[in-house]
N, CA, C and O atoms as CSV, one atom per row, in Angstrom:
chain,resi,resn,atom,element,x,y,z
A,1,MET,N,N,-37.939,14.736,0.429
A,1,MET,CA,C,-36.850,14.156,-0.330
A,1,MET,C,C,-36.915,12.636,-0.216
A,1,MET,O,O,-37.127,12.098,0.870
A,2,GLN,N,N,-36.735,11.961,-1.322
A,2,GLN,CA,C,-36.786,10.507,-1.365
A,2,GLN,C,C,-35.518,9.908,-0.747
A,2,GLN,O,O,-34.456,10.531,-0.738
A,3,GLU,N,N,-35.659,8.692,-0.235
A,3,GLU,CA,C,-34.505,8.003,0.348
A,3,GLU,C,C,-33.372,7.874,-0.673
A,3,GLU,O,O,-32.202,8.068,-0.343
A,4,LYS,N,N,-33.727,7.550,-1.893
A,4,LYS,CA,C,-32.725,7.407,-2.955
A,4,LYS,C,C,-31.910,8.689,-3.109
A,4,LYS,O,O,-30.684,8.634,-3.205
A,5,ASP,N,N,-32.572,9.827,-3.133
A,5,ASP,CA,C,-31.886,11.115,-3.273
A,5,ASP,C,C,-30.963,11.385,-2.090
A,5,ASP,O,O,-29.849,11.879,-2.261
A,6,MET,N,N,-31.439,11.055,-0.883
A,6,MET,CA,C,-30.618,11.275,0.304
A,6,MET,C,C,-29.365,10.405,0.276
A,6,MET,O,O,-28.269,10.877,0.580
A,7,VAL,N,N,-29.528,9.144,-0.086
A,7,VAL,CA,C,-28.382,8.230,-0.151
A,7,VAL,C,C,-27.376,8.722,-1.183
A,7,VAL,O,O,-26.175,8.757,-0.916
A,8,ASN,N,N,-27.861,9.100,-2.359
A,8,ASN,CA,C,-26.961,9.589,-3.400
A,8,ASN,C,C,-26.284,10.899,-3.009
A,8,ASN,O,O,-25.123,11.117,-3.352
A,9,ASP,N,N,-26.989,11.767,-2.301
A,9,ASP,CA,C,-26.386,13.011,-1.819
A,9,ASP,C,C,-25.267,12.724,-0.827
A,9,ASP,O,O,-24.196,13.327,-0.901
A,10,VAL,N,N,-25.515,11.803,0.102
A,10,VAL,CA,C,-24.490,11.458,1.100
A,10,VAL,C,C,-23.280,10.832,0.407
A,10,VAL,O,O,-22.142,11.159,0.742
A,11,LEU,N,N,-23.512,9.943,-0.548
A,11,LEU,CA,C,-22.397,9.359,-1.290
A,11,LEU,C,C,-21.580,10.440,-1.995
A,11,LEU,O,O,-20.350,10.397,-1.987
A,12,SER,N,N,-22.250,11.382,-2.586
A,12,SER,CA,C,-21.561,12.471,-3.280
A,12,SER,C,C,-20.745,13.313,-2.302
A,12,SER,O,O,-19.607,13.679,-2.597
A,13,MET,N,N,-21.317,13.618,-1.148
A,13,MET,CA,C,-20.601,14.410,-0.145
A,13,MET,C,C,-19.384,13.670,0.388
A,13,MET,O,O,-18.322,14.265,0.570
A,14,ILE,N,N,-19.533,12.382,0.637
A,14,ILE,CA,C,-18.400,11.598,1.143
A,14,ILE,C,C,-17.293,11.548,0.088
A,14,ILE,O,O,-16.114,11.685,0.417
A,15,ASN,N,N,-17.665,11.353,-1.163
A,15,ASN,CA,C,-16.657,11.327,-2.222
A,15,ASN,C,C,-15.887,12.649,-2.286
A,15,ASN,O,O,-14.671,12.649,-2.478
A,16,SER,N,N,-16.579,13.753,-2.127
A,16,SER,CA,C,-15.913,15.059,-2.106
A,16,SER,C,C,-14.995,15.176,-0.896
A,16,SER,O,O,-13.885,15.697,-1.003
A,17,SER,N,N,-15.451,14.698,0.241
A,17,SER,CA,C,-14.620,14.731,1.448
A,17,SER,C,C,-13.358,13.895,1.279
A,17,SER,O,O,-12.282,14.297,1.721
A,18,LEU,N,N,-13.485,12.737,0.644
A,18,LEU,CA,C,-12.323,11.879,0.428
A,18,LEU,C,C,-11.276,12.582,-0.427
A,18,LEU,O,O,-10.077,12.442,-0.185
A,19,THR,N,N,-11.723,13.333,-1.418
A,19,THR,CA,C,-10.796,14.112,-2.235
A,19,THR,C,C,-10.108,15.176,-1.385
A,19,THR,O,O,-8.905,15.404,-1.514
A,20,GLY,N,N,-10.875,15.816,-0.525
A,20,GLY,CA,C,-10.308,16.824,0.369
A,20,GLY,C,C,-9.283,16.237,1.321
A,20,GLY,O,O,-8.234,16.838,1.559
A,21,TYR,N,N,-9.582,15.063,1.868
A,21,TYR,CA,C,-8.622,14.404,2.758
A,21,TYR,C,C,-7.328,14.098,2.012
A,21,TYR,O,O,-6.239,14.330,2.536
A,22,ALA,N,N,-7.441,13.582,0.797
A,22,ALA,CA,C,-6.245,13.246,0.014
A,22,ALA,C,C,-5.371,14.478,-0.197
A,22,ALA,O,O,-4.149,14.407,-0.066
A,23,ASN,N,N,-5.991,15.589,-0.518
A,23,ASN,CA,C,-5.233,16.838,-0.711
A,23,ASN,C,C,-4.582,17.299,0.589
A,23,ASN,O,O,-3.419,17.703,0.589
A,24,ALA,N,N,-5.308,17.243,1.676
A,24,ALA,CA,C,-4.768,17.682,2.960
A,24,ALA,C,C,-3.621,16.772,3.413
A,24,ALA,O,O,-2.600,17.253,3.904
A,25,ILE,N,N,-3.792,15.473,3.246
A,25,ILE,CA,C,-2.746,14.522,3.640
A,25,ILE,C,C,-1.471,14.782,2.845
A,25,ILE,O,O,-0.373,14.771,3.403
A,26,ALA,N,N,-1.613,15.009,1.571
A,26,ALA,CA,C,-0.446,15.235,0.710
A,26,ALA,C,C,0.312,16.507,1.081
A,26,ALA,O,O,1.509,16.614,0.818
A,27,GLN,N,N,-0.373,17.463,1.687
A,27,GLN,CA,C,0.239,18.753,1.986
A,27,GLN,C,C,0.580,18.933,3.460
A,27,GLN,O,O,1.027,20.009,3.856
A,28,THR,N,N,0.380,17.915,4.271
A,28,THR,CA,C,0.608,18.024,5.707
A,28,THR,C,C,1.957,17.457,6.089
A,28,THR,O,O,2.274,16.310,5.773
A,29,SER,N,N,2.750,18.267,6.770
A,29,SER,CA,C,4.048,17.784,7.224
A,29,SER,C,C,4.011,17.328,8.690
A,29,SER,O,O,4.891,16.593,9.138
A,30,ASN,N,N,2.995,17.766,9.424
A,30,ASN,CA,C,2.853,17.354,10.819
A,30,ASN,C,C,2.385,15.907,10.865
A,30,ASN,O,O,1.277,15.594,10.428
A,31,GLN,N,N,3.226,15.027,11.394
A,31,GLN,CA,C,2.941,13.598,11.371
A,31,GLN,C,C,1.679,13.236,12.142
A,31,GLN,O,O,0.925,12.365,11.708
A,32,GLN,N,N,1.433,13.885,13.274
A,32,GLN,CA,C,0.223,13.580,14.056
A,32,GLN,C,C,-1.039,13.967,13.302
A,32,GLN,O,O,-2.004,13.205,13.259
A,33,LEU,N,N,-1.026,15.150,12.712
A,33,LEU,CA,C,-2.183,15.596,11.930
A,33,LEU,C,C,-2.386,14.691,10.726
A,33,LEU,O,O,-3.513,14.327,10.390
A,34,ARG,N,N,-1.287,14.334,10.084
A,34,ARG,CA,C,-1.366,13.438,8.927
A,34,ARG,C,C,-2.022,12.117,9.321
A,34,ARG,O,O,-2.874,11.606,8.594
A,35,GLN,N,N,-1.634,11.567,10.459
A,35,GLN,CA,C,-2.191,10.298,10.921
A,35,GLN,C,C,-3.690,10.419,11.218
A,35,GLN,O,O,-4.468,9.527,10.878
A,36,VAL,N,N,-4.088,11.521,11.852
A,36,VAL,CA,C,-5.508,11.738,12.145
A,36,VAL,C,C,-6.307,11.841,10.846
A,36,VAL,O,O,-7.385,11.259,10.730
A,37,LEU,N,N,-5.782,12.577,9.878
A,37,LEU,CA,C,-6.470,12.709,8.594
A,37,LEU,C,C,-6.577,11.366,7.879
A,37,LEU,O,O,-7.609,11.060,7.281
A,38,GLN,N,N,-5.529,10.572,7.937
A,38,GLN,CA,C,-5.553,9.256,7.299
A,38,GLN,C,C,-6.568,8.334,7.973
A,38,GLN,O,O,-7.284,7.597,7.296
A,39,GLN,N,N,-6.630,8.373,9.297
A,39,GLN,CA,C,-7.602,7.543,10.021
A,39,GLN,C,C,-9.025,7.975,9.701
A,39,GLN,O,O,-9.907,7.137,9.514
A,40,THR,N,N,-9.244,9.271,9.639
A,40,THR,CA,C,-10.575,9.788,9.309
A,40,THR,C,C,-10.955,9.403,7.887
A,40,THR,O,O,-12.084,8.987,7.630
A,41,ARG,N,N,-10.007,9.544,6.963
A,41,ARG,CA,C,-10.248,9.145,5.582
A,41,ARG,C,C,-10.583,7.655,5.485
A,41,ARG,O,O,-11.518,7.264,4.786
A,42,ASP,N,N,-9.813,6.837,6.192
A,42,ASP,CA,C,-10.053,5.390,6.159
A,42,ASP,C,C,-11.449,5.040,6.666
A,42,ASP,O,O,-12.135,4.200,6.084
A,43,ALA,N,N,-11.866,5.689,7.756
A,43,ALA,CA,C,-13.202,5.441,8.309
A,43,ALA,C,C,-14.279,5.885,7.326
A,43,ALA,O,O,-15.281,5.194,7.145
A,44,ASP,N,N,-14.075,7.034,6.693
A,44,ASP,CA,C,-15.052,7.518,5.704
A,44,ASP,C,C,-15.108,6.605,4.480
A,44,ASP,O,O,-16.178,6.401,3.907
A,45,GLU,N,N,-13.962,6.057,4.079
A,45,GLU,CA,C,-13.957,5.121,2.949
A,45,GLU,C,C,-14.751,3.867,3.283
A,45,GLU,O,O,-15.480,3.345,2.439
A,46,GLN,N,N,-14.614,3.386,4.506
A,46,GLN,CA,C,-15.374,2.206,4.923
A,46,GLN,C,C,-16.872,2.507,4.935
A,46,GLN,O,O,-17.676,1.703,4.463
A,47,PHE,N,N,-17.243,3.673,5.480
A,47,PHE,CA,C,-18.651,4.073,5.505
A,47,PHE,C,C,-19.190,4.240,4.085
A,47,PHE,O,O,-20.303,3.813,3.778
A,48,GLN,N,N,-18.393,4.863,3.232
A,48,GLN,CA,C,-18.807,5.081,1.846
A,48,GLN,C,C,-19.072,3.752,1.158
A,48,GLN,O,O,-20.057,3.615,0.433
A,49,TYR,N,N,-18.210,2.780,1.377
A,49,TYR,CA,C,-18.383,1.484,0.715
A,49,TYR,C,C,-19.629,0.768,1.228
A,49,TYR,O,O,-20.355,0.158,0.443
A,50,LYS,N,N,-19.884,0.835,2.523
A,50,LYS,CA,C,-21.089,0.205,3.084
A,50,LYS,C,C,-22.352,0.867,2.527
A,50,LYS,O,O,-23.310,0.188,2.160
A,51,LEU,N,N,-22.339,2.193,2.469
A,51,LEU,CA,C,-23.493,2.908,1.929
A,51,LEU,C,C,-23.660,2.614,0.435
A,51,LEU,O,O,-24.782,2.466,-0.050
A,52,TYR,N,N,-22.552,2.531,-0.283
A,52,TYR,CA,C,-22.603,2.172,-1.697
A,52,TYR,C,C,-23.255,0.799,-1.867
A,52,TYR,O,O,-24.095,0.622,-2.749
A,53,GLN,N,N,-22.878,-0.171,-1.032
A,53,GLN,CA,C,-23.456,-1.515,-1.123
A,53,GLN,C,C,-24.966,-1.476,-0.908
A,53,GLN,O,O,-25.713,-2.152,-1.616
A,54,VAL,N,N,-25.418,-0.685,0.069
A,54,VAL,CA,C,-26.853,-0.539,0.323
A,54,VAL,C,C,-27.531,0.088,-0.899
A,54,VAL,O,O,-28.578,-0.378,-1.349
A,55,ALA,N,N,-26.923,1.143,-1.423
A,55,ALA,CA,C,-27.506,1.829,-2.584
A,55,ALA,C,C,-27.594,0.896,-3.783
A,55,ALA,O,O,-28.586,0.911,-4.511
A,56,GLU,N,N,-26.581,0.100,-3.987
A,56,GLU,CA,C,-26.595,-0.836,-5.116
A,56,GLU,C,C,-27.667,-1.912,-4.918
A,56,GLU,O,O,-28.379,-2.260,-5.860
A,57,GLN,N,N,-27.781,-2.436,-3.698
A,57,GLN,CA,C,-28.782,-3.473,-3.420
A,57,GLN,C,C,-30.197,-2.956,-3.630
A,57,GLN,O,O,-31.069,-3.690,-4.097
A,58,LYS,N,N,-30.425,-1.690,-3.285
A,58,LYS,CA,C,-31.760,-1.112,-3.419
A,58,LYS,C,C,-32.023,-0.568,-4.818
A,58,LYS,O,O,-33.121,-0.093,-5.108
A,59,GLY,N,N,-31.021,-0.637,-5.678
A,59,GLY,CA,C,-31.182,-0.145,-7.037
A,59,GLY,C,C,-31.053,1.366,-7.154
A,59,GLY,O,O,-31.458,1.945,-8.161
A,60,TYR,N,N,-30.492,2.013,-6.132
A,60,TYR,CA,C,-30.326,3.466,-6.149
A,60,TYR,C,C,-29.098,3.887,-6.946
A,60,TYR,O,O,-28.997,5.028,-7.395
A,61,TYR,N,N,-28.185,2.969,-7.112
A,61,TYR,CA,C,-26.920,3.293,-7.769
A,61,TYR,C,C,-26.608,2.213,-8.785
A,61,TYR,O,O,-26.633,1.024,-8.466
A,62,GLN,N,N,-26.319,2.618,-9.986
A,62,GLN,CA,C,-25.981,1.678,-11.048
A,62,GLN,C,C,-24.500,1.845,-11.361
A,62,GLN,O,O,-24.112,2.847,-11.962
A,63,PRO,N,N,-23.666,0.887,-10.969
A,63,PRO,CA,C,-22.227,1.034,-11.229
A,63,PRO,C,C,-21.917,0.925,-12.721
A,63,PRO,O,O,-22.693,0.359,-13.492
A,64,ALA,N,N,-20.792,1.467,-13.103
A,64,ALA,CA,C,-20.337,1.348,-14.483
A,64,ALA,C,C,-20.032,-0.115,-14.774
A,64,ALA,O,O,-19.677,-0.867,-13.866
A,65,PRO,N,N,-20.163,-0.519,-16.015
A,65,PRO,CA,C,-19.830,-1.910,-16.342
A,65,PRO,C,C,-18.349,-2.179,-16.073
A,65,PRO,O,O,-17.517,-1.274,-16.142
A,66,GLU,N,N,-18.038,-3.432,-15.766
A,66,GLU,CA,C,-16.653,-3.787,-15.482
A,66,GLU,C,C,-15.800,-3.629,-16.731
A,66,GLU,O,O,-16.239,-3.910,-17.846
A,67,ALA,N,N,-14.579,-3.177,-16.520
A,67,ALA,CA,C,-13.643,-3.034,-17.634
A,67,ALA,C,C,-13.160,-4.406,-18.071
A,67,ALA,O,O,-13.028,-5.324,-17.261
A,68,ASN,N,N,-12.900,-4.528,-19.360
A,68,ASN,CA,C,-12.381,-5.816,-19.832
A,68,ASN,C,C,-10.873,-5.880,-19.570
A,68,ASN,O,O,-10.241,-4.855,-19.313
A,69,SER,N,N,-10.318,-7.052,-19.635
A,69,SER,CA,C,-8.914,-7.254,-19.266
A,69,SER,C,C,-7.956,-6.498,-20.182
A,69,SER,O,O,-6.895,-6.069,-19.729
A,70,ASN,N,N,-8.299,-6.322,-21.451
A,70,ASN,CA,C,-7.441,-5.554,-22.364
A,70,ASN,C,C,-7.342,-4.098,-21.943
A,70,ASN,O,O,-6.257,-3.517,-21.959
A,71,ASP,N,N,-8.477,-3.501,-21.564
A,71,ASP,CA,C,-8.479,-2.110,-21.097
A,71,ASP,C,C,-7.645,-1.965,-19.829
A,71,ASP,O,O,-6.887,-1.007,-19.683
A,72,ILE,N,N,-7.786,-2.904,-18.930
A,72,ILE,CA,C,-7.032,-2.857,-17.672
A,72,ILE,C,C,-5.534,-2.934,-17.959
A,72,ILE,O,O,-4.750,-2.186,-17.373
A,73,GLN,N,N,-5.140,-3.822,-18.844
A,73,GLN,CA,C,-3.716,-3.965,-19.186
A,73,GLN,C,C,-3.168,-2.695,-19.842
A,73,GLN,O,O,-2.035,-2.297,-19.569
A,74,GLN,N,N,-3.956,-2.063,-20.697
A,74,GLN,CA,C,-3.508,-0.825,-21.346
A,74,GLN,C,C,-3.302,0.285,-20.317
A,74,GLN,O,O,-2.309,1.010,-20.367
A,75,ILE,N,N,-4.229,0.410,-19.400
A,75,ILE,CA,C,-4.112,1.453,-18.375
A,75,ILE,C,C,-2.931,1.153,-17.463
A,75,ILE,O,O,-2.155,2.050,-17.132
A,76,ARG,N,N,-2.792,-0.099,-17.059
A,76,ARG,CA,C,-1.672,-0.497,-16.214
A,76,ARG,C,C,-0.351,-0.178,-16.917
A,76,ARG,O,O,0.570,0.345,-16.290
A,77,ALA,N,N,-0.253,-0.482,-18.190
A,77,ALA,CA,C,0.968,-0.225,-18.949
A,77,ALA,C,C,1.267,1.280,-19.027
A,77,ALA,O,O,2.422,1.690,-18.919
A,78,SER,N,N,0.235,2.089,-19.212
A,78,SER,CA,C,0.467,3.537,-19.302
A,78,SER,C,C,0.972,4.104,-17.983
A,78,SER,O,O,1.794,5.020,-17.988
A,79,PHE,N,N,0.505,3.587,-16.863
A,79,PHE,CA,C,0.986,4.046,-15.557
A,79,PHE,C,C,2.395,3.527,-15.291
A,79,PHE,O,O,3.208,4.229,-14.690
A,80,THR,N,N,2.686,2.332,-15.723
A,80,THR,CA,C,4.009,1.751,-15.505
A,80,THR,C,C,5.064,2.512,-16.305
A,80,THR,O,O,6.190,2.687,-15.838
A,81,GLN,N,N,4.710,2.960,-17.500
A,81,GLN,CA,C,5.642,3.706,-18.346
A,81,GLN,C,C,5.974,5.057,-17.754
A,81,GLN,O,O,7.069,5.567,-17.992
A,82,ARG,N,N,5.071,5.663,-16.989
A,82,ARG,CA,C,5.281,6.991,-16.411
A,82,ARG,C,C,6.307,6.980,-15.285
A,82,ARG,O,O,6.904,8.011,-14.976
A,83,ARG,N,N,6.510,5.840,-14.682
A,83,ARG,CA,C,7.415,5.766,-13.534
A,83,ARG,C,C,8.802,5.747,-13.973
A,83,ARG,O,O,9.711,5.687,-13.144
């Protein structure tokens, strides 16, 4: 397996784990467990970002183009209206 494939696989697994943490945190009423899950999620987010930076530098990952300011304002407005 190529390094690129391994890096992308790990990024994919971490992203799935982050979704799992979010679901577990939202459904946990035990404050201690909630705190442990949040700390674990935070650490995984930091690791994911560092690995993403490496993948981008090596050309393993091509991020989506940046959104323009009009698109950002439209999305922001749609979320603000929902509240």
